Structures are given as C-alpha cells and as structure tokens.
N, C-alpha and C positions, 0 to 999 in steps of 0.2 A: 284187432290188428287187421292190416290190409291183407285181403285174401290173395292179392296179386303182388305181394311184396317182392318175392324172389324174382319175378318176371320184370318188374319195373325199376328195381333198385339202381341198376347201372345207368339206365336212361335218365332217371330222376336226378341222380347225383351229377351226371354230366350237365344236365340243364341248370342245376343249382350253381355249379362251378362256372358255367357260361354266363349266367346272370351276374354272379359275383365279379367276374372279370370285367364286367361293364359297370360295376358299381351298384348293381341291383341286389336287393335281398329277395329270396324266394319263399313264398308262402304257399304251402301245400293245401289243396282243397279236396276233401273226400266226403262220401255220403255213406249212410248206413241204413239198412232196411230191417234191422234187428228188433225194432219196436222199442217198447219202454223197458230197457235193460240198462244196467250201469255201463258207463262209457268204457271202463276197462274190460268189460266182458263182451261188448258188441263187436261185430265184424263190420268193417267198412271198406270201401273201395275208393282208391285215389282216382280222381278224374282230371286233375290238372295242377298247374303251378301258376300262382299270381306273382309277377315281378313287382316289387315295391321299390320305388326310387326315393331316397332321402338325400337330395343333393346338398352340397354346401351352400351357404348363403352367397348371393351374388357378389358380395364384397369380401368374402373370406380369402379368395386367392390374392387379391390386392393387399389385404391385411397381412397375410403370411409373407408376401414378397417384401413389404415394408419392414416387417419384423426382422427378417433375415438381413436386410440392408442396414438395420440398426445394430447388427452384431448379436442378435438373439438366436440361439440354437433352438429351432422349433422341432418338437417331437410329437408325433401322433400316438395317443394311447386310447385304444378302442376295444370294445368287446365284440366287434364285428369280425367276420371271417377275414383271414389274411388277404385273400384276393380282393375283397372289397376295400380293405385298407390300402392296398397297393394302388388300386384304381383311383381312390379318393386322393391319394398323394399326387398321382399323376395329374389329376384335374387341378389341383392346387399349386402345381409347380414345385412340389417338394421332392426331395430324394426318395427313392422307393426301397431303401434298405430296411425292410420290415421283418421283424421276428415275431413268432408266436410264443406262447408261454412255455413251450417245451425247453427253451434254453435255460430256464431256471433249474431244470433237473439234469442238465448236462454240464460237463466240465468245459470251461472256456478254453479257447486256443492257447497254445504255449506262449508265455510272455504277457498274457492278459489275465486280469482278475475279472470277477463278475461286474464290478462297478465300471471298469474301463470298457468292458464289452457293452454294457448298457449305454454308456456315454457315446460310443462310436456307432450306435444304432440310431436310425432316423425315425423309427416308429415301432409300435407293439400292437399286436392284434390278438383277439380271443382272450383278453385278460379279464381277471376277476378283481374285485376290490382290493384283496390282499396284495395282488401283483402291483397295482397302481401305487400302493403304499410303499412297497419294497423298491420300486423304481425311483421314487422320490428320495428315499433314504440313501440308496446307493449313489445317486448323483450328488447328494449333499456330502457324502463321505469323501468326495473328490474336492470338497470346498467350493462347490458351485452354488450360486444363488438360484434357487428353483422357484419358478412361478407355475401355477397350475390352474386351469379353468375346468369347471365342472357344473353339472346341474342336478344330478341325481343323488339319491341316498347312498348309492354304491361309491360315489366320489368323495363322500364326506371324510373318511380317514386320510386320504391322500391330500385333500384340501387343507386339513388341519396340520399335517406334517410339513407341507410346503412352506418355504420362506414367505411367499406371497400367494395366498389362496384367493381365487377370484371366482365368485358365483355369477353365472350369466343371468340374463334378464328373467327368464322363466324358471329359475332353479327352485328346487324344493326347499322347504324350511330347514331341513337337516343340512343341506349344502350351504345355505345362507349362514346358518349358525356357525359352521366350521370354517368359513372364509374370512379373510381379512378385508376384502373389497367385494361389494355387491353392485353389479351393474344394473342400471335402471333403464337402459335403452337396449334394443336388440343389437346383436352382432358384437364383434370383437374389435372393430376399428377404433372404438373409444380407448382401448388399451394402448394403441400406437400413439394416439393423441396425448395420452397421459405420460407415456415414456418420453416423447419429444419435449413436452412442457417441463417435465421434471429435469431433463438434461439441460434445457435452456436455463432454468432457474439455478441449477447447480453451477453452470458455467458462469452465470452472472455473479454468484457468490464467490467463486474461485477468482474471477477477475478483480472483484472488490477486495478480496483478501490480499491478493498480490499488491494492489495499489496501496492498501493500508500499511502493509509491512514495509514496502519500499519508502513510503512517506515517513514512517516512524524512524527508519534507519537514516533517512536523509536529514530530518530535523535534528536528531540526536547528534549525528556526526558533524553536520554543518555548523550548528551554533556551539557545539563543544569545541571544535577546532578554532572558530573565531574568538571564542572567549579565552581559551588557553594561549593561543599564539599571538593574538593582538590585544588582549585585555579589552575586548569589545563586547558590549552587552546588547541583547535583543529584548525589548520590553515585553512583558507577559500579555499586554493588551493586543499586540500584533499576533501573538500565538492564538489568542482567543478568536480574533477576527479570521485568521486562517482556518481555524476549526469550524467556525460558523459558515463562512462563505464556501470554502472548498469542500470540506467534509459534509456539510449540510446539503449543498446542491448536488454533490456527487451521488447522493442516494437515488437520483433519477436513473441510475444505471439499472434499477429494478425493472425499467421499461425498455432497456436497450435492445437493439436488434442483434441477435446472436444466432448462429447456426448450430443446431444440436450436434453433439458429437456422434460420429457414425459408429461408435462402439461404446460399450459400457465404460464409463469414466470413473476415476477415483481422485482423491485429493492429491496424490503424488507429492507429498510434502517436500521431498528432496528437490523436486523441480520448482515448486512454489518458492521455497526459501532461497535457493540459489539465484533464481531469476530476480526475486524481489530485492535481495541484498545487493546484487549487481546493479540493478536500476538505481537503488538508493545511493550507492557509492558514486555512481556516475553523476547524478544530480548534485551530490555534495561537492564533487570536484568542480562542476560548473559554477556553483556559487562561490566557492573559495577562490577560484581563479579570478572571477569578476571582482570580488572584494579586493584581492591583492593588487590587481591591475589598477583599479581606481584609487585605492588607498596609497599606493606607492608611486603615483604619477601625478602629473598636473591635470588630472582628469576633470577638475572642477574649475578650470580657468574661466569659464563663462560666468560662474558665480563667485569667483575669487579663490585663490589658493594660498594656504598659509605660508608656503615657502617664499612667496613674494614678500609677504609681511615679515618673514624671518629676516630677510636681508635689510629691509628698510628699518625695522626696529632695532636690530643689533648694531647696525652702522650708526644710526642716530644716537643710540645709547652711548656708544663709545665716544662719538664726537662731543656729546653733551658733557661727559666727564673731562675730556681733554681740554675743552674750551672754557669751562666754567668752574670746575671743582678739581683743581690740581694739587693744592697744597693743604696739608693738615699740620697745624702748628701744635706740637706736643709740649714745647717749652719756649722760652724767650729766644732761643737760637733758631726757631722755625725749622726744626729738624723734620725731614719727610717721614711720614709714619707708615710707609709701605702699604699694607692692606687697608689702612685707615684713610687712604686717599679719598677725599670728598667730604670729610667731616665738616669742614668750614669753607664756605665759598672764598674764591680768590680775592674778591673785592671787599671782603669783610675786614673789619679792624682786627689786628692780631690780638688774640686773647690767650692768656696763659691758663690752660686748663689744669695744669698741675699734675703731680705724681699720683694723686688719688684717682684722677680721671684715667690715667694710663693704666693703673692697676685694675680698675673696674673693667676697662676694655679687654685687658688680657684675660681676666677671669671670665668674661663673657665668651670670648672665643674658645676658651677651654671647654666650657659647658656646651657650647654650640657643637664642637667637634665630637664630644662624647655622646651627644644625643642623636645626632643625625649622621647617616652614612654619606649623604650627598646633599648638595644645596637644593637640587630639584625636589628632594623629599621634603625639605623645609618649606619651599614655596608652594608645593601642592597643598600643604596644610594651611598656609596663609590664604591662598586663593579660595580654598574650600570654606574656611570658617569666617574670615574677617572682611575680605575686600568685596565691595558691592559692584562697582563699575569703574570704568575709566572714561575720561572725557573723550568724546568722539568728534574731534575737530576735523579740519580738512585733511590732516594727516596725523598719524600717531605722534604724540608729543611726549618725548622722554622726560622733559622738564615737568610737564603737568603730571605725568605718572609719578615722578620722584616726589613732588610736593604732596600728592595724595598719599603716597607710600609713607613718607615721614609723618604726615599728619595722623595717619591711622595707627602708627605703631610707636609713637613717642609719647611718653607720659609728661604731663605738666607738673607744675608745682603742687605738692601735697597729694600727688597721685591722680589728680584730675587731668583729663586730656585737654591739650591746648585747643582753643577754638579759633576764631578768626584772626586773633592777634598773634598767632603762632608763626614763627619763622625759624630758619635754621640757625640764625645768629644766636637767638635766645637759647636754643638747644645746646649749642656749643659752649656758651658762657656758663650755663647752669650745670654743665656736665651731665645732661640728661639725654644726650644723643643716642644712647643705647640703653634700653630698658627691657623689662620682661612684662608681657601681658599674658596672664594665664600660664600655659605651658609653652607658649611660643617665644622663641628667642630670635630676635630679628637683627641681622647685620645691616643697619641702614647706611653704613659708611663704607661699604665694600663695593668697588666698581663691578667686579666680576659677578658678585652675588646680586647686585642691583640689576645688572643687565640680564642676568638669568631670570630675575623676577619679572622684569618688563616683558621679556620674550615669553616666559611661561604664562603670564597673565594675558598676553595678547592672544593666546590660543584658548583662553578659557571661555568658550561660548560667546566670543565677541566677533563683530564684523568690523574690520578696519577699512577706512577709505583713504584714497589719495587723489587729490584734485577732484573731490566730490564723486569719485568713481570707486565702486566696491573692488577691493583688491584681494580679499580673502577672508574666509571664516576662521574662527578659532577651532581648536581641536574638537571641542564638543559640538560646535555647529557642523563641522564636516562629518562627524560621526552621526549626527542626527540626520543629515542628508543621506548618508550611506544606509541608514536604517530603512528609510523609505524606498531606496533603490533595491536593497537586498530583499526587503519584504515583497516588492512587486515581482522581482525575478523568481523568488521562491514560490509565490502564488501561481504565476503563469506556468512555469515549468512543472510544478507539482501537480496541478490539476490536469495539465496536458498529458501527464503520464498515463491517465486512464485510457487514452486512445491507443497506447502501446500495450498495456496489460490486457485489454479486451481482445487483442489478437495474439496473445502470447502462445496459444496452442496451435497456431497456424504459422505458415511461412509467408504470410502476406505483409506488405507494408501497412503501417497503421492507417494511411489515408485510402487504402484500397477497399476497406470494409466500412460502409457508411453507418455511423451510429444513429440512434433514434433522434428525432428532432428535439425531444424534451431534454436529452443530455446536452445537445449542442446549445440550446437556449440557456440551460443552467450554466454552462461553461462561459458563454458570452456575458451573461449577467454578472457572474462572480468576478470575472476579470475586468469588466468595466468599473465595478466598484473598487477593485484593487488598484486599478490605474488611477482613479480619482484620488484615492488615499496616497498613492505613491507620488502623484503630481503635486498635491497641495499640502500633504502631511497633516500634522496636528498642531502646527504652530508652536512647537517646543514642548508640548505635553507628552508625557506626564511630568518629567523632571529633567533638569539639565543633564544629569548623568545618563539618562536613557531617553532623551528627547527625540521626537520624530518630526523632522523638518522636510518639507516637500522637495523633491529633486528636480521638479520642473518638467516641461514637455519634452525637451531634448533627451533627457535621461530616461524618461518613461519610454520613449521610442527605442532607446538603446536596450532597455530591459526586455522589451518584446523581441527585438532582433536577436539578442543573446539567447533567449529561451528557444527561439525557433532554430537557431544554428545548432544548439546542443540537443534538440529533439530528434533529429534524423538519425544520429548515431545510435540512439536507443534501439532502433529496429535492427541495426547490425549486431548489437549486443544480443538482442533477442534471438536472431538467427544462429549466432554462435553458441549460445547456451542450449538452444533446442538441438543443435547438431551434436554437441558434446554429450547431452543427456539421452539422446535417442540414436546413437550409432547403430545399435542393433534394434531397429524399429519394432519388429514384431515381438521381440522378447519382452518389451516393456508395455505391450498392449494386452488387453484381456482376451483378444481373439486373434487367431491366425487363419490363413487361407488353407482350406482342405479341398483339393480338387475332386477326389473320388466321392465325397459326400455332397458336393454341390452347394454347401453353405458353410458359414464360419463355425468353427468349433473351438471350445475353450482348451487352453493348455492345461495339462495336469500339474498340480502342485502337491507337494508333500504335506500330508495331513496326519497329525498325531492321533493315537488312539483316544486320547482325552477329547480332542476336537470331534472325533467321530461320535463319541459318547454324548457330547453336548448336542450335536446335531440330531442324533437319533432320539434323544429324550425331549426334544423341543415340542412344545404343545402350544396351541393357540387358544 
C-alpha cells in the first residue's frame, strides 16, 4: 500500500477528476523499494499521475451529427468515469444528460418507470456488461428498435440482445460472433451510409408499390367500366404490351434519384393504399371521359364518322324501296301486303303466289317474332355468321346490298342456293322469297327490317365512301381506332404516374425533383413505341371484334395532350391526401422534437407484456 495514501488521497482524487473533466483518464505511477516480495505485501510510494487521452475518431462527431439528423437517438454507454463521458459527449456535440449505474438501484421519479428513465437519458457511464444488457432490454420494452456497437467481450451480451448488433472493425471474436453486422473498415461513418442507402432503397420500393397499386386499380376500373357501359373490349395483346413496355421499363426506378427520409420510415399502408387508389381512380376518370367524348361525338370526322353514313344509308334505303319495290301482289287483285312490301319489283309481271305462299309468310313472321326480341338482334347474327362484304362503290348502294342480301339468304330449287341466274322474279314465282338457313330466319321482304340490315351492316367494320372520299368507318372500325387511342392514353398517363408517386412523401410538384436519366430514357423509349402502335395500329389484328386500327398522327397528339392535362391535377390530389393523412404531423412520425435533450427522441407506445417477453427472449 502507499505509505503516503492518507496525505495524497485528496490531491490525487482532485487531479483525477480534473483529468476526467477534460476527457483524460488518470494512470497512477508508484515505486517500491521492498525488494523481492509479493505485490500485495510490498510498500510503494506514489510519485505521479499520467493523463491518458483516448479521443474519439476525427469523423465520429460528424457521424453522430448525421445520425441525429436522420432521426436516430444516439446514446453513449461506457465503462469510463461519468466526468469523462460528459466531456466526450461535449466533444461530439451530444447532450450531456449522463447517468451512472447507481440509477439502477434507485426508484425513478414519479410518473416514470425505469425504461422511460433510461430512454430519456442521453448516456450511461461506469457501466458493467450486465448494465448494457439491461439498457437494451428496457429500450426494447418501449417497442424501440435498438442498434448497438461494440468491440469487446463485455459488449457481447448486449450485442446479441440488440435488434441490430454491430461489431466494429477491430472487435474481438466474441463481439463479432454476437453481432448481426461486422464492420470491416474503421469508424462508424459506414453505418450512416448504410442507413441512407437502406432508406433510399425503401423509398424506391414504396414509390414502385404505390405505382403498381394505382395502375392495377386503373386497369381494372377503366376496362371494367368500358366493357360494362359500352360493351367495348380491350384485346389482351395490348395489356401484354403495356406490361412489357411500362412495367418492364419502370424497373429502372431502382436507380432513381431519391432523398433519404430524415426520420425512420415505415410502409404506412393506410397512406399507400389511399394515395394509390385515389391516383388510380383519377386516371380511370381521365380515360373514361376521353372515350365518352370521342365515342359520342364526331371526333373521327377526319377519318370518317358513321353518323354521316347513317344518314346516307337510311335515306337511300328508304328511297330505294319507295321507287322500286312498292307493291306486293298476294293475289290476283294486287292487294298490298303491308309488311311484305318489296317482295316483287314493281316492274315485274304480276304473279299469283297463292294462299300457300301467304300462309308460309305468316308462319315465318310468327317464328321470327318468337325467336328474336328485336330486329337488331337478328341482323347481328346475320352479319356475324353469313355476310362477307358489301360492294364498295362510289357511294353505298342499297340496291347492291339488297341483291347480295337476297342472294345470300334465299334458297334455290331443291334446297341449293341460286347462283348467277337468280333474280327476285324467280323467288316470287317459286314462293321461295322467304326461307330458313340453319337457325337464321330472314325477312327479306320487309322494308324496315331490310333498312335496319343495311344500316347495321354498314357499321360492321366497313369503310364507306362518297364521291371517292371516306365518310365513315363502321362500328368495329371505329372501335378499333378507339382501342389504339385508348391504349396510347393509358400507356402515357400510366407510366407518367411514376413521376408523381416518387414525390408522394413530399409536398413538391412532380417536376421539381429530377428523376435519374435512366428512368427518363426508359419513359421516352416506352412511350415512343406506344405512340407508334397508337399511330399505325395492327391493321385490324387480332380479330374484327377486338381489332386494333391506328388512330393517326392527329389523335396521337391528342392522346399526349390529354395525358399531360390530366397529369398536373395528380399533384393537387397528392397534396390533399398528404394533408388529410398528416394533419397531426408529429403524431404520425417515428420521432418528435425534444428541446431539452437536443436531439430527436421516440414517442412512447403501449407495449403488452407478451411483446416485452418476446423482446426480452430474443437471441441472435
């Protein structure tokens, strides 16, 4: 023992405390002249103190500052003297609310439990391994995600208990074995880099998830509404192309420029689903409105509109019957036959078709009315199954249509169809003007039915001309043109949505945050291909019912302008959704501001005993 212990005690302790207040450890130096005797039996004399300085790394202060800026509550846990810990915190710019281990043995202040007291403290000094372990457990009991760094054997229990145990570069084997992550380079700055990168990756995942959900909602509702409301179909091949071009190229978002969240983030599924569904419904509305406007207007006059053809075909059909087929002779008295107007041309010789013919016609009409609810239903069947084409002369010819109509649906002698020598006179004379082919019952002698037929067929994927100028497509042709237009608008507005979802967490306009060049190139490439498809179509492929016909350059431009006009309100929707979901901003964040501590601290959440048990029993 020191022979001068009583004399030097006060002075030495004062010096040690002085060193500690400056961040130095004090190492006592003594000598002994007792000779070769056991250390515990010799007398020695203290001759001085050596101050030892173990400063933080040059980048540690910056690392701590960045960690706090990222919403991480940094706490110091050290075995050094409390004064050294306070000085080290000061050097690092950390709060200096440091406790020693005595607080484990004292009751916490009223209104606080031990876990909350640990959480509100900025650091701990003079701790032993068991204290580090308890500190981690108590923080986890508050449902906090705890990460811990360490290098020694005494850190191993706490490293194993922590949610994220990190062994530093020169850590012992025990610390490495107990950790989740082992650093291979000196310092802690790599942790900040990892946090930033992980948050950037998470943000990209979240942005893509919002885009995918919104597009799913948009596709389902858009084509569901168009199919149910307009009986309009979208071919699967265009859906596949959308998936390949848009969803394929959108994977470049993995390289997008994003700003890491300044606080720990989570999926916040309520926000994700509300925003995504709202975006999807807005884009659905944009497509349905475009379809309704074009479908119900003369929007295709540059390529012909069927309502022009409607007038020309119906008027000509009526004139045709009035001028050429006005009289039906049912007996020698030339009695008009009402609905049978047109059975025999006016210029034909009067033929007595007899009572058998009359009864056959009446029987036919009875069956016709029993089978079909409307004439349009009948002629849809006819055009679907039997009729191939109509003559495409300088203008629609009702007479040519009638001749083909009669030729296609009137049986000849012995059940064989009439060929080139067939004419309506022979049909009237033989009483074969009305017959049955398969399940089709055809009123070839009814003006109203015939004109409905001509008009219906004129819309069946045909293009009519007047004076050698195109005046209108048929219904299927128009639907085919609409498919290319709708596809292009869906493609442009759909992929452009990614520029909105990538800024969904901020209150910035989508054009204020520049995406990466790769994402821009992918968007441009995909939409150039989509524009070409919309412009030229597939030439009627795959089938008439779902044909894709190019909409031309003018409507390609309209699709782009329409998508741009509807793009900007998406930001307004985004701002509104963000406001409604974050009225109490701090209540929805992982951290709030705490002035007295000088750094963010996590809000306390209710944790059940079962959760505490799971946390406490967690091992690595």
